[in-house]
N, C-alpha and C positions, 0 to 999 in steps of 0.2 A: 523745815517751819518755821517759819516768825509768828510769835506773838509778842501783841501787845498787852497788858494788861496798866488798869491805872485804879486809883483809890475812890471812891467816891467822897461825897462829904462827910458821910457819917463814918468815914475812917476803914470802908468795906474795900476788899480788893476785888475788880469784875475783870474780864475776858473783853479787852474791850475787839478783838481782830486777830484774826490766823488767818495768814496766807503764805502761800509755798514759795519757798526761799533755800533755793541750793546753799547760800552762802550769805554772812553779814555784809555783802558789800553795798552800793550807792543803790544799785540797781533793784535789791531787795529792798533797803529801807526808801525808797521811793516811791515803790510798790504798797508798802503797806499805810504809809502813811495818808499816798493819798486815796486809801480805800479808807483809811478813818476819817478822811476829810469828806469824802462823798457821803459816808453816813451818817455825816452830820454833827463830829468829834468839835467839839470848843472849848473855850475856856483853859487851856493846857497851860500852865503854869512853868510845868516843870518836867523832864524826861531823865528818865535816870538809864545808863544802859556802859557796858562793857567796854572798853574801849575799841567801839565800833565806829572806823572814821568814818564810812560809808554814811550811817546815820547822823554823825555829828555834821556834813556835809549837804545833808538831804533836810533836817529843821528849818533850817530857813527859808525854804522855797512852802512849807504848809503852816509851820506856825514861829514866825519871827519874831513873837514876843515870849516862847517858851525860852527857859532858859534849860541847859544842861547840865548834869555833873555825871562824872565817868566813878560806878561803881570802886575801880581799884586804886584810884590815887592816894589816897590817908594811906594804901598798903605800899604801894610803890615808893610814893616820897620817905617815907619809913628805912624801904632797903636800900635806897640813894644815900639815905644819909648814914645807915649801917655800915656799908661800903665804904664808902667817903673816911667815916671814922677809924675805919680798920686799915685803911692803904694810905689815907693821908693826901689824897687825891680828891677834887671833886668828880662827885658821879653826878650820873644822868645825861652825859653829854648827848649821847646818842637819841634822847628823848628829848633834845630839844627842839620844838616847835611843837612837840604833840599838842591837842588842843587838852588831853589831860596835866599837863603842865604848863 
């Protein structure tokens, strides 16, 4: 199941929609974003998720003005910095090009 949760203007979390989806891929992300758009969701300013590339790729098709933030960026950045300081090598080469970085 894919669940979209939003925050209203009073700061309360609200379930915006639930769609069946086996994976967090582009097809599943497109389906839930299409569903939310069809239901009239507008004014989306920020989308926060894990490192789901499918969602990142789908956002612009439905909410082109929305910004996207990766949940684990600061955690991963700290890991790469720690690894780099321990090994003396630049960390994170495998992550280059990933939207979280």
